C-alpha positions, 0 to 999 in steps of 0.5 A: 500500500502506498504511503499516500493511500487514504487508509494511511491518511485516516489511520493516524489520529490527530487532535483538532482545534477543539476545546474539550472534544474526544475524537475518533479517527476517520478510516480509509475513505473506501471503508464505511464505518458505523457510528462510534460513541465513547463516553467519559466518566463524570462527577457524581450526579452529573449528566450522561451522554448516552448516544451521538450519531451523524446521519448521513455518516458517509459522503464524498469530498468536494460536495455540499451535503446535509447532515443531522447530529442526534444527541441522547443524554440523561441525568441533566441537573437544571436546579441551578439553571439551564444546561449547555449543549455544545457541538464541535465539528472537527475537520471542516473550516468555519466557512464549510458550515452553511446556514445556521444549524436547526436545533430540534428538541424531541423531549417533552417539556425541554426547550431551548433557552435563548438562541442557537449560537454558532462561532466558527465550527462550534454551535452552542445552545441552552436547555431547560424544563421549568417543571423538573430539576433533572431532565433527559435530552433527545435532540437533533441538530441539522447542518449544511456542510461543504466537504473539503477537498483536503480530505485527500490529505494525510491526517484529516479528521471529520467528526462531531463532538458533543458536550453537555454541561450542567451544575454538576459537571460535563459529559461528552461523546462524539461521532465520525463521518466518512468522506469518500474520494475517487482513487486512481491507479496508473499501471497498478501504481496508486496516485494520491491525489491523482492530479499530481502526476501525468497519465501518459497516453497508452497507460491504463487508469483504474478508478476505485471507490465507485458506487457499484449502483451508480452510473459513471461517465468519463468526461473532459474537464476544465480545472479552471472553472470546474466545468465538464466537457463532452462525455467520452465513455461510460465507466463500468463500476462493477465491483466498485472500480472501473478501467480506462485504457488511454491507448485503446481509444486514444485520449487527447492531451488534457484533463479528465474526470469520472463523474457520477452522483455525488462526484465533485467536478474538482481538480482533486478528482481529475487526472491529466493525460499527456503524450509521452515523449522520449529522446535517446541521444548517444554521447558519441555518433561514432566510436572505436571498435576496440579499446577505451574508445569503444565505450560510450553511453546513451542518454534517455530524456523525458522532461515531463516524466518524473517517475521511473519507467522501463525501456525496451531496446531493439536493433535491426543489426543485433540480436538479443544476445549481442544487445545484452553484450553491447549494453554490458548486461553482465555488469549493469543489473538494470539490463535484463533479458526478456524471456522468449525474446530473441530481438529485445532486451529491457533496461529497467528503472530508467529516469529522465536524464539517465545515461546507459553505458554501452560498449562496442568491443563485442561486435565488429565495426559497422553502423548500428541502429537502436530503437528505445521504447517505453514499455508502458506508453510505447513512446519511442525514439531511435538512435544510431552509432557508427563503430569504426576500426582505428589504428590501435598500436601496441609495441614491445620495446624489443623483439626478445626480452632475455633473462637467466632462469630464476631472474627478473626481466623487464618487458616494455609495452607502449600503447597508442590510441588505446588505454589498455591491451592484453598480452598472452604469455606462452602457449606456443608449440613445442616438441616439433608442434605436437603439443603446446608448451606447458604455460599460458597466461593472459595479462591486462595492461593499462597505459605505457608500462614497463612490466617487471616479471619475476620468473621464479614466481611464475606458476606459483600462487603468489599474488599477481602484483608480486609476480608482475610489477608495473612501472608507469602503468598497471598490469594484472595476471589472469593466472594469478588474479582470476577474480580481477574485474580486469578480465571481465571482458576476456572471452575464450573460444569454445565452452571455456568460461575462464582461463582455467577452463581454457587451459584445460581445454588446450592441454596446459596444466600446472607447472612441475617446477619453476618456469624453465629455460626456453622461449615463450611467446608474447602476443599483444591484442585488443578486445580480449577475445582469445581464439584457437588458430587452425594450427591449434595455437591460442591467439587473440582474435585481434593481435597487434604485436608480437615478441619473445621472452627468452629464459636462458640456462643458468650457470648456477653456482660458480666461485667464491673469493675471500677478501678482507675489508677495513673494520666496520659493521657488516651492514655499513652500506647506505644503499645499493648505489653505494655498494662499490664505494662502501664495500667492493672498492675496499676489498683485498683478496686474502686468506687470513684476516686480522681480528677486527677487520671485516671478512668478506666472501664474494659468492658467484651464484646465479638463479636466485635473483627472483627469490632473493628479490621477492623474499627481501621485499616480503620480509622487509630487510632494511638497506640494500642487503639481507639481514641474518633473519631474511638470509636464514629464511632464504637458506631454509627455502628448498631452492638449495642455497647453502652457506655453512662455517665451522672451526677446523682446529679446536683444542682437544677438549674444546667444541668447534665454533660454528656459524650461527647466522640466525643468532647474528644481527645485521651489523655482525653478518650481512648478505649484499646482492650486487646488481649485474644489469642485463641487456634490458637493464633489469636487476640481476644478481650474479654475485653476493657478498657475505660480510662478517664483522670479526670484532666480536665474531657474534655470527658464530656460536663461540667467538673464534680467536687469533690462531683459529682456522675457519672453514666455510662451505658455499654452494647449491644442493640438489637432490635430483627431484624432477617434479620440483613443485610436487616435492616442495608444495608450491602452493605455499612458497615458504620454507617448508622443510622440503629437501633442498634442490636447486630448481634449475639443476638437472634431475641427475645433478648433485651438490655443487660446493666450494670450500674456503679456509680462513685463519684469524690473526692478531693485528700486527706490523713489522718494519722493513729497516730495523737494527739488531734490537728490532728498532726501526731505523729513521734517517735524519732528513727532511724526507725521512721514510718509515716502511713496513708491512701489516696484516691489517686490511688496506683502507684501514685508518692507520696512523704512525706517531713518532715521539722524541724522548723529550716529548717536545718533538712529535710527528703523526702521519696517516698511513696508506696500506698497499694491497700487499700490506706494505706501507711507506711514510715520508716525513720531515725528520730533520729536527731529530738528532742522529743517534737519538732514540724516539718512540714509534707508535702504530695505530689502527682506528685509533687503537694501538697495534705496535709500540717500540723504540726507533733509532735516528741515523745520519742522512747519509749514514749507510744502513749496511757497511761491510768493511775489511778490517784485516787480512794477512800481509803475506800468505804462502801456500803449496801449489794445489793446496788449500787457500785456508791461510787466506783469512779476513776480518769483516765488520758491519759498520752500519745499522741493519743486519743484512747478508753480504758477500766477501769475495777472493780474487788472485791477480784480478781473477775471482776464485771464491766467495763467502756469505756473511750476515752481521748485525750492526757493529758486529765483526767476523773472521772468515777463511777460504778453506774450500778453495785451492791454489791451482796456480803455478809456483810464483808470487801473486797479489790476492784481494778480499773485497765486499761491496763496500771495501777491499784489502790486498796481500801477497800470495806466494805459491810454492812447489810440493814440499816434503814432510819428515817422519816427525811431521815437521817441515824439512827446513824446520821453519815456521809456516809462512801462511800463518804469519800476520793474522789468526783465524777468528769468529764473528766479533762485534766491534766491542770484541764481543765473541759470536759463533758463526753458523755451521749450516749453509743457507741460501740467502738473498740481499743487496750483495747478490745470491750466493750458495756459501753460508753467511757468517754471523750471529744471525746465521748462528741461530738459523735465521729464525729471527729475520730482522725486517721481515713482515708477518703477512697472511700467515707467512714470514716474508 
């Protein structure tokens, strides 16, 4: 029932502007009510109103009618004077009461005292009986009333309220009057009042609240003067209602009323017929056949109609199914198919000014005419739209887009004259054309887009936006987002309703492993209609561009290189652009690491780019690398990456330290992927740097110390599983305890492992030029130098501080460490005095590494100066005999211990040499007992020389001499060879005796390379303390 129905109007009780009346609510106009009488309690001995009625108690709106109010009351006390009777008419205006009411008293002896007074809608009179003090009343009051048109307005109340007042109190009661009206329904919808809306030609009007016993006629009507026009037709009122078909006998535009007995010829009882006019206007006269330009809308205008209506749509060029697609019936709930119709669809609930969206992508280029007709009035209008082919351009940025297996590839797609396109990935023939390659997907692309494809995730169930990332536009995968509305317009040839069904139809199933190396088609199309070509290969109905995705074989795991870097946190890298500056440029290849420096492994590994990128993005590591927790997760994935480490030389009762990645922080251990951009510029990681901070070595479960040897293992594990996804459960791409297997390895592949061993060392420094007390030697010079070697990583912040004894003179110099650990510091040392001792302090990152005394020498003083202190003046030897009688005392009058050569020459011909190694201010005596005098008897000059000095004597070579039985010379004289010098051992200048070395050792030095054993204190201790050597990388050099 409508909110404007008369039943609702009279079902709400409101209070009229009456003083004391009690009202009953008038009910719906078409329901006839009996008289209702309600009394109220009164004071003791007061009057009683027994009954109040109205006759007639039914009438119609808009007419003038006579009504009689009858009152019956008892117990009216008139002892103190007349009683008062008041009648209040509620619902009528004061002007609605015609002549003065006529009061008739039907009780004997009771009379009206005075006059009957009417004030507005209230009528009052007094009654009395001089013979009685208590009277009864039976009276009628006749009214002439003009019933208001407003009866059709919600809340109207029509009743007569009666009050009887005497000296003891007041009694009251009321009666109601029903006013009937004409009610119109237009096409089943009630109009209240009917004149508020047009009745459009061809609509059906049903008239209700008619009297079945009364004859009614439809007239033309002038609402200005209320005059009836010519009769049109009689109206059958059987059952209390009649029907008027405005289309059977077309009614002209104008006002009409159904007239009969007691029907007022007023506008409220009339209805207005209007010709319905409809205008259908397309937003575009011509549209494109595909793309955004294929979409437009049709606006329906009907200016005089304020109510919604349904519109039927037909087209000579399209059947109902095609119309349903053009009007996007799947998306628009107001578009309905008409059961049994093959030519017409319906758009429901259209209001004037509504725009109905249409798209012409489902139909070929042509001009299409449409007819729009209101279903209730048959008002209609036509429109046409030309669908034109246009030059839609979709271009790929390259004929081939290439990436390694498991990598990320960027595919550039540019659109022209269209805002969207579709791209087929895969689905081409393989195996000589017998079957299709087992991958097929459709992408929806909007705008010029660079599509970044993570090939490791293809075929998994991760969201589309994680597999395909768009830069500049948008991209969505049907395979990874099957419910996305971007694919609502995609259709497939045959019975397939979606991509999954189509893949099954063409024999494409789930991948057994991540997408393997191979060539995969890229086909761009517009319209989204996928067909199967004659060769069985799926394609777009309207393809516009082609390219290829080439996934190459991966080399897998290759090599590991061990480096050191200066002290710092493992994650001390700002961003990926700073990797070279802040890490790789600081690396030095070593097999040992000074504790405190960073230990860095360069791991050459391919096939992990996609997984590492996805995992890093999902877990949200800060910075350009993977923190230990993300790295732990990566190692737990079944993709096979392996990183292990443990100590190889624990004590007998000590456990080996083991690498504990998950227990470290990113400042203690960090994995840094380094981009190696491919041909297309997409990110591709082919090497990873594992950085370990050795200060606390918290990446191990126990802190390794200097002297500990650590073995690290890196590689890919493979178990030989063919059905990789079936093994690792690809529906949940996460660590799931599956056996590790590098997904791009052959089924028969085994583990591929590289091992690297690193020794931890204590940070140390050795100086090149030191004296016998291991003191660095400094020259008194403006360009004094201090050189040496350290095992600290090149790039370490190193300084050397020189402090004089008086602390008045000092020098601090920065030290640059070379790749081989050497350094060279130049400074003005002219303020230091020769012979002065200073302190040399070596700092790394402001921490003291080495502290020792240094000696200052003169600018031109030799560091090593081997002088010949003494040789025999005359030596006699037997021809062919030993030259052991030739001896020489050699003194090192320099500062450094360094190997030298003492050479023997006879008459300028070299005949032998000896090696000697002496500390500064140390001397030694040598002989040449290994040489023989292969000379003819005679007199010669021999010379003993070093690089710094030489001395000569006379050599007499004699023939064979006989020796007597007593072992004495035949001449009984003294052996001339012993004159002038005794054989001695190495002795310092201050005559301190030292023992020469007994073992020959090949030595090198500034005097050359000689096999003879050096003579001196350094040789005597087997060369174990080599002054000036540097301990680097675990070896003395």
